[in-house]
PDB file of N, CA, C and O in Angstrom:
ATOM      1  N   MET A   1       8.813   5.949 -13.042  1.00  0.00           N
ATOM      2  CA  MET A   1       7.587   5.814 -11.664  1.00  0.00           C
ATOM      3  C   MET A   1       6.506   4.627 -11.618  1.00  0.00           C
ATOM      4  O   MET A   1       5.923   4.225 -12.625  1.00  0.00           O
ATOM      5  N   ILE A   2       6.353   4.225 -10.599  1.00  0.00           N
ATOM      6  CA  ILE A   2       5.680   3.239 -10.765  1.00  0.00           C
ATOM      7  C   ILE A   2       4.473   2.995 -10.950  1.00  0.00           C
ATOM      8  O   ILE A   2       3.782   3.041  -9.932  1.00  0.00           O
ATOM      9  N   GLU A   3       3.699   2.619 -12.396  1.00  0.00           N
ATOM     10  CA  GLU A   3       2.146   3.146 -12.331  1.00  0.00           C
ATOM     11  C   GLU A   3       1.796   2.166 -11.052  1.00  0.00           C
ATOM     12  O   GLU A   3       2.279   1.128 -10.600  1.00  0.00           O
ATOM     13  N   LYS A   4       0.019   3.588 -10.489  1.00  0.00           N
ATOM     14  CA  LYS A   4      -0.831   2.606  -9.470  1.00  0.00           C
ATOM     15  C   LYS A   4      -1.140   1.452  -9.585  1.00  0.00           C
ATOM     16  O   LYS A   4      -1.450   0.924  -8.517  1.00  0.00           O
ATOM     17  N   SER A   5      -1.188   0.793 -10.505  1.00  0.00           N
ATOM     18  CA  SER A   5      -2.094  -0.132 -11.322  1.00  0.00           C
ATOM     19  C   SER A   5      -0.929  -1.389 -10.828  1.00  0.00           C
ATOM     20  O   SER A   5      -1.064  -2.282  -9.992  1.00  0.00           O
ATOM     21  N   GLU A   6       0.221  -1.048 -11.699  1.00  0.00           N
ATOM     22  CA  GLU A   6       1.239  -2.154 -11.000  1.00  0.00           C
ATOM     23  C   GLU A   6       1.273  -2.789  -9.756  1.00  0.00           C
ATOM     24  O   GLU A   6       1.047  -3.951  -9.420  1.00  0.00           O
ATOM     25  N   LEU A   7       1.763  -1.297  -8.843  1.00  0.00           N
ATOM     26  CA  LEU A   7       1.777  -1.274  -7.058  1.00  0.00           C
ATOM     27  C   LEU A   7       0.455  -1.648  -6.652  1.00  0.00           C
ATOM     28  O   LEU A   7       0.461  -2.343  -5.636  1.00  0.00           O
ATOM     29  N   GLU A   8      -0.988  -1.335  -7.259  1.00  0.00           N
ATOM     30  CA  GLU A   8      -2.192  -2.153  -6.312  1.00  0.00           C
ATOM     31  C   GLU A   8      -2.299  -3.623  -6.846  1.00  0.00           C
ATOM     32  O   GLU A   8      -2.988  -4.435  -6.229  1.00  0.00           O
ATOM     33  N   SER A   9      -1.619  -3.976  -7.996  1.00  0.00           N
ATOM     34  CA  SER A   9      -1.549  -5.879  -8.250  1.00  0.00           C
ATOM     35  C   SER A   9      -0.239  -5.883  -7.284  1.00  0.00           C
ATOM     36  O   SER A   9      -0.906  -6.214  -6.304  1.00  0.00           O
ATOM     37  N   VAL A  10       0.374  -5.839  -7.039  1.00  0.00           N
ATOM     38  CA  VAL A  10       1.681  -6.285  -6.178  1.00  0.00           C
ATOM     39  C   VAL A  10       1.456  -6.238  -5.130  1.00  0.00           C
ATOM     40  O   VAL A  10       2.217  -6.967  -4.493  1.00  0.00           O
ATOM     41  N   LEU A  11       0.434  -5.492  -4.266  1.00  0.00           N
ATOM     42  CA  LEU A  11      -0.380  -5.299  -2.903  1.00  0.00           C
ATOM     43  C   LEU A  11      -1.257  -6.511  -2.758  1.00  0.00           C
ATOM     44  O   LEU A  11      -1.279  -7.221  -1.753  1.00  0.00           O
ATOM     45  N   LYS A  12      -2.032  -6.706  -3.923  1.00  0.00           N
ATOM     46  CA  LYS A  12      -3.277  -7.762  -3.900  1.00  0.00           C
ATOM     47  C   LYS A  12      -2.727  -8.874  -3.794  1.00  0.00           C
ATOM     48  O   LYS A  12      -3.235  -9.742  -3.084  1.00  0.00           O
ATOM     49  N   SER A  13      -1.234  -9.143  -4.676  1.00  0.00           N
ATOM     50  CA  SER A  13      -1.035 -10.100  -4.274  1.00  0.00           C
ATOM     51  C   SER A  13      -0.251 -10.669  -3.291  1.00  0.00           C
ATOM     52  O   SER A  13      -0.138 -11.880  -3.483  1.00  0.00           O
ATOM     53  N   THR A  14       0.247 -10.333  -2.460  1.00  0.00           N
ATOM     54  CA  THR A  14       0.787 -10.282  -1.633  1.00  0.00           C
ATOM     55  C   THR A  14      -0.120 -10.901  -0.047  1.00  0.00           C
ATOM     56  O   THR A  14      -0.738 -10.345   0.861  1.00  0.00           O
ATOM     57  N   LEU A  15       0.294 -12.527  -0.438  1.00  0.00           N
ATOM     58  CA  LEU A  15      -0.144 -13.558   0.386  1.00  0.00           C
ATOM     59  C   LEU A  15      -0.802 -12.557   1.976  1.00  0.00           C
ATOM     60  O   LEU A  15      -1.969 -12.428   2.348  1.00  0.00           O
ATOM     61  N   SER A  16       0.478 -12.005   2.600  1.00  0.00           N
ATOM     62  CA  SER A  16      -0.069 -11.579   3.837  1.00  0.00           C
ATOM     63  C   SER A  16      -0.916 -10.390   3.830  1.00  0.00           C
ATOM     64  O   SER A  16      -1.266  -9.945   4.923  1.00  0.00           O
ATOM     65  N   LEU A  17      -1.311  -9.789   2.717  1.00  0.00           N
ATOM     66  CA  LEU A  17      -2.055  -8.442   2.379  1.00  0.00           C
ATOM     67  C   LEU A  17      -2.857  -9.300   2.437  1.00  0.00           C
ATOM     68  O   LEU A  17      -3.517  -8.879   3.387  1.00  0.00           O
ATOM     69  N   ASN A  18      -3.481 -10.512   2.046  1.00  0.00           N
ATOM     70  CA  ASN A  18      -4.723 -11.059   1.506  1.00  0.00           C
ATOM     71  C   ASN A  18      -6.058 -10.518   2.305  1.00  0.00           C
ATOM     72  O   ASN A  18      -6.071 -10.254   3.507  1.00  0.00           O
ATOM     73  N   GLY A  19      -6.948 -10.428   1.593  1.00  0.00           N
ATOM     74  CA  GLY A  19      -8.434  -9.693   2.333  1.00  0.00           C
ATOM     75  C   GLY A  19      -8.474  -8.022   2.703  1.00  0.00           C
ATOM     76  O   GLY A  19      -9.528  -7.408   2.865  1.00  0.00           O
ATOM     77  N   CYS A  20      -7.214  -7.457   2.795  1.00  0.00           N
ATOM     78  CA  CYS A  20      -7.497  -6.066   3.027  1.00  0.00           C
ATOM     79  C   CYS A  20      -8.129  -5.388   1.701  1.00  0.00           C
ATOM     80  O   CYS A  20      -8.438  -5.855   0.605  1.00  0.00           O
ATOM     81  N   ASN A  21      -8.205  -3.803   2.382  1.00  0.00           N
ATOM     82  CA  ASN A  21      -8.872  -2.950   1.324  1.00  0.00           C
ATOM     83  C   ASN A  21      -7.985  -1.940   1.520  1.00  0.00           C
ATOM     84  O   ASN A  21      -7.974  -1.177   2.485  1.00  0.00           O
ATOM     85  N   ILE A  22      -7.221  -1.945   0.567  1.00  0.00           N
ATOM     86  CA  ILE A  22      -6.136  -1.200   0.254  1.00  0.00           C
ATOM     87  C   ILE A  22      -6.525   0.018  -1.004  1.00  0.00           C
ATOM     88  O   ILE A  22      -7.148  -0.440  -1.962  1.00  0.00           O
ATOM     89  N   ASN A  23      -6.311   0.980  -1.031  1.00  0.00           N
ATOM     90  CA  ASN A  23      -6.551   1.808  -1.708  1.00  0.00           C
ATOM     91  C   ASN A  23      -4.928   2.740  -2.070  1.00  0.00           C
ATOM     92  O   ASN A  23      -4.168   3.162  -1.199  1.00  0.00           O
ATOM     93  N   VAL A  24      -4.729   2.872  -3.568  1.00  0.00           N
ATOM     94  CA  VAL A  24      -3.501   3.927  -3.474  1.00  0.00           C
ATOM     95  C   VAL A  24      -3.380   4.796  -4.329  1.00  0.00           C
ATOM     96  O   VAL A  24      -3.601   4.461  -5.493  1.00  0.00           O
ATOM     97  N   LYS A  25      -3.122   5.717  -4.137  1.00  0.00           N
ATOM     98  CA  LYS A  25      -2.784   7.347  -4.858  1.00  0.00           C
ATOM     99  C   LYS A  25      -1.305   7.472  -5.060  1.00  0.00           C
ATOM    100  O   LYS A  25      -0.280   7.211  -4.430  1.00  0.00           O
ATOM    101  N   ILE A  26      -1.668   8.023  -6.298  1.00  0.00           N
ATOM    102  CA  ILE A  26       0.104   8.153  -6.447  1.00  0.00           C
ATOM    103  C   ILE A  26       0.255   9.850  -7.087  1.00  0.00           C
ATOM    104  O   ILE A  26      -0.433   9.883  -8.108  1.00  0.00           O
ATOM    105  N   SER A  27       0.664  10.718  -6.930  1.00  0.00           N
ATOM    106  CA  SER A  27       1.175  12.116  -7.499  1.00  0.00           C
ATOM    107  C   SER A  27       2.661  12.151  -6.871  1.00  0.00           C
ATOM    108  O   SER A  27       3.130  12.182  -5.733  1.00  0.00           O
ATOM    109  N   LYS A  28       3.316  12.124  -8.591  1.00  0.00           N
ATOM    110  CA  LYS A  28       4.180  12.605  -8.814  1.00  0.00           C
ATOM    111  C   LYS A  28       5.210  11.149  -7.762  1.00  0.00           C
ATOM    112  O   LYS A  28       4.949   9.951  -7.862  1.00  0.00           O
ATOM    113  N   SER A  29       6.203  11.674  -6.952  1.00  0.00           N
ATOM    114  CA  SER A  29       6.878  10.344  -6.507  1.00  0.00           C
ATOM    115  C   SER A  29       7.005  10.187  -4.849  1.00  0.00           C
ATOM    116  O   SER A  29       7.905   9.929  -4.049  1.00  0.00           O
ATOM    117  N   LYS A  30       5.462  10.518  -4.797  1.00  0.00           N
ATOM    118  CA  LYS A  30       5.184  10.293  -3.853  1.00  0.00           C
ATOM    119  C   LYS A  30       3.790   9.062  -3.544  1.00  0.00           C
ATOM    120  O   LYS A  30       3.119   8.671  -4.498  1.00  0.00           O
ATOM    121  N   VAL A  31       3.602   8.724  -2.565  1.00  0.00           N
ATOM    122  CA  VAL A  31       2.361   7.137  -2.889  1.00  0.00           C
ATOM    123  C   VAL A  31       1.846   7.399  -1.249  1.00  0.00           C
ATOM    124  O   VAL A  31       2.388   7.591  -0.160  1.00  0.00           O
ATOM    125  N   THR A  32       0.396   7.275  -1.815  1.00  0.00           N
ATOM    126  CA  THR A  32      -0.503   7.668  -0.853  1.00  0.00           C
ATOM    127  C   THR A  32      -0.984   5.838  -0.121  1.00  0.00           C
ATOM    128  O   THR A  32      -0.345   5.198  -0.956  1.00  0.00           O
ATOM    129  N   LEU A  33      -1.489   4.973   0.599  1.00  0.00           N
ATOM    130  CA  LEU A  33      -1.992   4.317   0.700  1.00  0.00           C
ATOM    131  C   LEU A  33      -3.266   5.151   1.868  1.00  0.00           C
ATOM    132  O   LEU A  33      -3.188   6.134   2.605  1.00  0.00           O
ATOM    133  N   ALA A  34      -4.220   4.308   1.595  1.00  0.00           N
ATOM    134  CA  ALA A  34      -5.596   4.447   2.438  1.00  0.00           C
ATOM    135  C   ALA A  34      -6.028   3.631   2.250  1.00  0.00           C
ATOM    136  O   ALA A  34      -5.696   2.883   1.332  1.00  0.00           O
ATOM    137  N   GLY A  35      -7.337   3.345   3.373  1.00  0.00           N
ATOM    138  CA  GLY A  35      -8.363   1.821   3.110  1.00  0.00           C
ATOM    139  C   GLY A  35      -7.851   1.030   4.856  1.00  0.00           C
ATOM    140  O   GLY A  35      -7.475   1.714   5.808  1.00  0.00           O
ATOM    141  N   ARG A  36      -7.958  -0.236   4.870  1.00  0.00           N
ATOM    142  CA  ARG A  36      -8.585  -0.525   5.922  1.00  0.00           C
ATOM    143  C   ARG A  36      -7.177  -2.076   6.126  1.00  0.00           C
ATOM    144  O   ARG A  36      -7.142  -3.069   5.400  1.00  0.00           O
ATOM    145  N   VAL A  37      -6.535  -1.878   6.912  1.00  0.00           N
ATOM    146  CA  VAL A  37      -6.105  -3.497   6.744  1.00  0.00           C
ATOM    147  C   VAL A  37      -6.635  -4.399   8.380  1.00  0.00           C
ATOM    148  O   VAL A  37      -7.424  -3.754   9.070  1.00  0.00           O
ATOM    149  N   HIS A  38      -6.296  -5.502   8.806  1.00  0.00           N
ATOM    150  CA  HIS A  38      -6.485  -6.074   9.978  1.00  0.00           C
ATOM    151  C   HIS A  38      -5.555  -6.425  10.739  1.00  0.00           C
ATOM    152  O   HIS A  38      -5.858  -7.260  11.592  1.00  0.00           O
ATOM    153  N   SER A  39      -4.073  -5.906  10.702  1.00  0.00           N
ATOM    154  CA  SER A  39      -3.378  -5.835  11.670  1.00  0.00           C
ATOM    155  C   SER A  39      -2.233  -4.553  11.448  1.00  0.00           C
ATOM    156  O   SER A  39      -2.267  -3.663  10.599  1.00  0.00           O
ATOM    157  N   ALA A  40      -1.572  -4.710  12.148  1.00  0.00           N
ATOM    158  CA  ALA A  40      -0.130  -3.434  12.576  1.00  0.00           C
ATOM    159  C   ALA A  40       1.093  -4.043  11.432  1.00  0.00           C
ATOM    160  O   ALA A  40       1.994  -3.571  10.738  1.00  0.00           O
ATOM    161  N   GLU A  41       0.531  -5.297  11.711  1.00  0.00           N
ATOM    162  CA  GLU A  41       2.025  -6.179  11.002  1.00  0.00           C
ATOM    163  C   GLU A  41       1.486  -5.750   8.667  1.00  0.00           C
ATOM    164  O   GLU A  41       2.335  -5.671   7.779  1.00  0.00           O
ATOM    165  N   GLN A  42       0.430  -5.644   8.529  1.00  0.00           N
ATOM    166  CA  GLN A  42      -0.396  -5.580   7.785  1.00  0.00           C
ATOM    167  C   GLN A  42      -0.095  -4.165   7.145  1.00  0.00           C
ATOM    168  O   GLN A  42       0.025  -3.992   5.932  1.00  0.00           O
ATOM    169  N   LYS A  43       0.016  -3.133   8.140  1.00  0.00           N
ATOM    170  CA  LYS A  43       0.522  -2.098   7.717  1.00  0.00           C
ATOM    171  C   LYS A  43       1.550  -1.431   7.431  1.00  0.00           C
ATOM    172  O   LYS A  43       1.856  -0.465   6.732  1.00  0.00           O
ATOM    173  N   MET A  44       2.198  -2.423   8.381  1.00  0.00           N
ATOM    174  CA  MET A  44       3.941  -1.597   7.784  1.00  0.00           C
ATOM    175  C   MET A  44       4.174  -2.525   6.690  1.00  0.00           C
ATOM    176  O   MET A  44       5.156  -2.112   6.073  1.00  0.00           O
ATOM    177  N   GLU A  45       3.576  -3.932   6.000  1.00  0.00           N
ATOM    178  CA  GLU A  45       4.204  -4.441   4.804  1.00  0.00           C
ATOM    179  C   GLU A  45       3.362  -3.827   3.992  1.00  0.00           C
ATOM    180  O   GLU A  45       3.754  -4.095   2.856  1.00  0.00           O
ATOM    181  N   ALA A  46       2.816  -3.435   3.959  1.00  0.00           N
ATOM    182  CA  ALA A  46       2.254  -2.750   2.364  1.00  0.00           C
ATOM    183  C   ALA A  46       2.745  -1.769   2.560  1.00  0.00           C
ATOM    184  O   ALA A  46       3.116  -1.352   1.463  1.00  0.00           O
ATOM    185  N   GLU A  47       3.114  -0.787   3.646  1.00  0.00           N
ATOM    186  CA  GLU A  47       4.173   0.390   3.699  1.00  0.00           C
ATOM    187  C   GLU A  47       5.520  -0.359   3.326  1.00  0.00           C
ATOM    188  O   GLU A  47       5.996   0.497   2.581  1.00  0.00           O
ATOM    189  N   ARG A  48       5.885  -0.760   3.334  1.00  0.00           N
ATOM    190  CA  ARG A  48       7.469  -1.546   3.171  1.00  0.00           C
ATOM    191  C   ARG A  48       7.292  -1.620   1.502  1.00  0.00           C
ATOM    192  O   ARG A  48       8.171  -1.178   0.762  1.00  0.00           O
ATOM    193  N   ILE A  49       6.206  -2.154   1.055  1.00  0.00           N
ATOM    194  CA  ILE A  49       5.949  -2.790  -0.758  1.00  0.00           C
ATOM    195  C   ILE A  49       5.839  -1.431  -1.257  1.00  0.00           C
ATOM    196  O   ILE A  49       5.777  -1.535  -2.482  1.00  0.00           O
ATOM    197  N   ALA A  50       5.774   0.023  -0.859  1.00  0.00           N
ATOM    198  CA  ALA A  50       5.467   1.047  -1.542  1.00  0.00           C
ATOM    199  C   ALA A  50       7.004   1.731  -1.160  1.00  0.00           C
ATOM    200  O   ALA A  50       7.710   2.323  -1.977  1.00  0.00           O
ATOM    201  N   TRP A  51       7.228   1.577  -0.198  1.00  0.00           N
ATOM    202  CA  TRP A  51       9.035   1.683  -0.204  1.00  0.00           C
ATOM    203  C   TRP A  51       9.573   1.392  -1.313  1.00  0.00           C
ATOM    204  O   TRP A  51      10.094   2.237  -2.041  1.00  0.00           O
ATOM    205  N   LYS A  52       9.511   0.182  -1.565  1.00  0.00           N
ATOM    206  CA  LYS A  52      10.640  -0.517  -2.493  1.00  0.00           C
ATOM    207  C   LYS A  52      10.155  -0.607  -4.413  1.00  0.00           C
ATOM    208  O   LYS A  52      10.670  -1.294  -5.294  1.00  0.00           O
ATOM    209  N   ALA A  53       8.823   0.534  -4.511  1.00  0.00           N
ATOM    210  CA  ALA A  53       8.320   0.951  -5.970  1.00  0.00           C
ATOM    211  C   ALA A  53       9.396   2.012  -6.343  1.00  0.00           C
ATOM    212  O   ALA A  53       9.978   2.797  -5.594  1.00  0.00           O
ATOM    213  N   MET A  54       9.529   1.820  -7.841  1.00  0.00           N
ATOM    214  CA  MET A  54      10.939   2.477  -8.500  1.00  0.00           C
ATOM    215  C   MET A  54      10.110   3.895  -8.652  1.00  0.00           C
ATOM    216  O   MET A  54       8.946   4.151  -8.961  1.00  0.00           O
ATOM    217  N   GLY A  55      11.149   4.623  -8.324  1.00  0.00           N
ATOM    218  CA  GLY A  55      10.554   6.499  -8.356  1.00  0.00           C
ATOM    219  C   GLY A  55      10.442   6.925  -6.993  1.00  0.00           C
ATOM    220  O   GLY A  55      11.157   7.863  -6.641  1.00  0.00           O
ATOM    221  N   VAL A  56       9.619   6.361  -6.118  1.00  0.00           N
ATOM    222  CA  VAL A  56       8.659   6.499  -4.810  1.00  0.00           C
ATOM    223  C   VAL A  56       9.984   7.006  -3.973  1.00  0.00           C
ATOM    224  O   VAL A  56      11.072   6.432  -3.995  1.00  0.00           O
ATOM    225  N   TRP A  57       9.682   8.163  -3.252  1.00  0.00           N
ATOM    226  CA  TRP A  57      10.404   9.014  -2.809  1.00  0.00           C
ATOM    227  C   TRP A  57       9.990   9.489  -0.902  1.00  0.00           C
ATOM    228  O   TRP A  57      10.651   9.870   0.064  1.00  0.00           O
ATOM    229  N   THR A  58       8.516   9.173  -1.183  1.00  0.00           N
ATOM    230  CA  THR A  58       7.752   9.595   0.051  1.00  0.00           C
ATOM    231  C   THR A  58       6.923   8.621  -0.182  1.00  0.00           C
ATOM    232  O   THR A  58       6.760   8.314  -1.363  1.00  0.00           O
ATOM    233  N   VAL A  59       5.989   7.685   1.133  1.00  0.00           N
ATOM    234  CA  VAL A  59       4.653   7.177   0.794  1.00  0.00           C
ATOM    235  C   VAL A  59       4.594   7.869   2.644  1.00  0.00           C
ATOM    236  O   VAL A  59       5.328   8.188   3.579  1.00  0.00           O
ATOM    237  N   GLY A  60       3.054   7.770   2.206  1.00  0.00           N
ATOM    238  CA  GLY A  60       1.691   8.352   2.943  1.00  0.00           C
ATOM    239  C   GLY A  60       1.435   7.182   3.315  1.00  0.00           C
ATOM    240  O   GLY A  60       1.199   6.370   2.421  1.00  0.00           O
ATOM    241  N   ASN A  61       1.386   6.571   5.199  1.00  0.00           N
ATOM    242  CA  ASN A  61       0.261   5.271   5.582  1.00  0.00           C
ATOM    243  C   ASN A  61      -0.860   6.103   6.043  1.00  0.00           C
ATOM    244  O   ASN A  61      -0.678   7.068   6.785  1.00  0.00           O
ATOM    245  N   GLU A  62      -1.999   5.749   5.621  1.00  0.00           N
ATOM    246  CA  GLU A  62      -3.194   6.365   5.714  1.00  0.00           C
ATOM    247  C   GLU A  62      -4.386   5.096   6.441  1.00  0.00           C
ATOM    248  O   GLU A  62      -5.546   5.223   6.834  1.00  0.00           O
ATOM    249  N   LEU A  63      -3.638   4.133   6.392  1.00  0.00           N
ATOM    250  CA  LEU A  63      -4.335   2.306   6.581  1.00  0.00           C
ATOM    251  C   LEU A  63      -4.670   2.706   8.126  1.00  0.00           C
ATOM    252  O   LEU A  63      -3.958   3.364   8.886  1.00  0.00           O
ATOM    253  N   GLN A  64      -5.738   2.225   8.342  1.00  0.00           N
ATOM    254  CA  GLN A  64      -6.499   1.460   9.190  1.00  0.00           C
ATOM    255  C   GLN A  64      -6.596   0.443   9.971  1.00  0.00           C
ATOM    256  O   GLN A  64      -7.146  -0.486   9.380  1.00  0.00           O
ATOM    257  N   ILE A  65      -6.360   0.236  10.855  1.00  0.00           N
ATOM    258  CA  ILE A  65      -6.081  -1.084  11.857  1.00  0.00           C
ATOM    259  C   ILE A  65      -7.973  -1.320  12.071  1.00  0.00           C
ATOM    260  O   ILE A  65      -8.649  -0.619  12.824  1.00  0.00           O
ATOM    261  N   GLY A  66      -8.467  -2.344  11.297  1.00  0.00           N
ATOM    262  CA  GLY A  66      -9.673  -2.976  12.118  1.00  0.00           C
ATOM    263  C   GLY A  66     -10.060  -3.851  11.183  1.00  0.00           C
ATOM    264  O   GLY A  66      -9.295  -4.365  10.367  1.00  0.00           O
ATOM    265  N   PRO A  67     -11.850  -4.155  11.303  1.00  0.00           N
ATOM    266  CA  PRO A  67     -12.395  -5.059  10.675  1.00  0.00           C
ATOM    267  C   PRO A  67     -13.018  -3.915   9.753  1.00  0.00           C
ATOM    268  O   PRO A  67     -13.247  -2.717   9.924  1.00  0.00           O
ATOM    269  N   ASP A  68     -13.216  -4.936   8.556  1.00  0.00           N
ATOM    270  CA  ASP A  68     -13.857  -4.026   7.387  1.00  0.00           C
ATOM    271  C   ASP A  68     -15.498  -3.317   7.743  1.00  0.00           C
ATOM    272  O   ASP A  68     -16.060  -2.610   6.906  1.00  0.00           O
TER     273      ASP A  68
END
């Protein structure tokens, strides 16, 4: 299973998510994304990255779209 800090690092280093405020919560095999992104594309990209993480069976995408 991926560690929270690892997933946060991948999200922060993803150029298309630069400047977004994404919080990660991991519980067993579920990842929950919360915070704010600037577009629907960024929201989907963050979810795609979470799904690719080792051991993830469920992703809850609670990201909001809009300015900080």
